[in-house]
Every structure is written in C-alpha cells, then in structure tokens.
Residue, then its C-alpha position, 0 to 999 in steps of 0.5 A: m628397300r628398307a625394312v625395320v624387322q621385328r621378332v614378335r610374339r604376336g602381331k596383328v593389323s587393323v583397317d577401320g577396326q576390322a583385323i587383316s592380318e594376326i600372327g603368333q611368333g614370327l616377324v612383322i616387318l615394316l617395308g619402305i620402297g625407294p625409287e631405285d629399287n627392283e625384284e631383284k633388291a627384293r628378292a635378296l631381302a626376302r632371303k636375308i629375312a628368311l634365313m636371318r636367326i634372330f630367334q633363340d635357341e636352346q642355349d638361349k642364344m641368337n642362333l634360329s630362323v624364323l623358317d627354323v622355329k615356324g614362325e610367319a610375318i606380316v608385311v607392313s608398307q611403310f613409306t615413312l621408312y624414307a622420311d627425310t628430317r635434316k630440314g625444319n620439322r616436317p619430314s619430307f618424303v620425296n625419296a620414297a617411291p611413288p604408289d605405282i612403283a611401291s605397291p607392286l613391289v611391296d606385293r612382289f617381296c611378300e610372294l617371295l618371302a612366302e617362297q622362302g617357306v615363310p607363311t606371309q600375311t600383309g597390311q593394306f597398301g596406302a590404307h591407315m592401319l592400327v599395327e600391334i606389335e608384342n616385340d619379344g626381346p625387344v629384337t629389331i633389326w635395321l635393313e637396308n639394300 
C-alpha cells in the first residue's frame, strides 16, 4: 500500500465537471493498492496518517496532526503509484492490485480513516477525475507499508 499525503488548504475532486468531494484544510491522500495489501495494512496506514504531525503549531513547527487541526481528508485511488518505469517509455502497472481487490480496500481504508476521527471523502474509483490540490507548504509525504 502506497500513499502520497499532501497537506492542503483546500482540495476538490470532480468527475464529468461535477464536484464529488471538497474540503478545506486537511489532507489529500493519493492511495495505491498492491496485490498483497490487506485490511491490516490499511488499518496501520490510516492510523499513521491520522496521527502524523505535519501541521504547524503556534511556534510554526510541524507538530499537529489533522485531528488536532480538525481537518478533513479526501482519498483518491491512484493505481499509477505502482508504475514500473524501468523498461521503455510507457509505464507498466502490473504491480498494482486489480480493481476487484483495490476498490474494496480503498473503501475500507476510508472507513478506517474516518474511524480514527478524520472526516473523509473520496474520489470515484476507476473514473477520470480532476483533482484540485492547493498544497500548503508545500508538504508532501510518501508512505509505504
């Protein structure tokens, strides 16, 4: 399981010109699922992200979590995080989990993040999405488990 976590001032996901998710301060999480991933990994990653201290405190230090700042999250499924670019110029995605494994695990990750106390919205699995990210900092963290 791979995640690119971006601290945002705002985030928005649109499909076919219609906004389906929108948040203010919080996190946009691009989430890739591998074929060996499972609920245990999803649970650990959700906990890590909910508690990760990447928001500024009153001394301007990254010392607060998304929970501390009462932020929200948008989770966007992103199989391209498993791109293999070692051969040629066209990425291969054979290391990404197939949709029948990935889709329910993305949904479960979102539920687990919400259970941690983070209000969580999603993109639309398998759709062509426009993802607007107003990265704050910029702060972008790569996580893999």
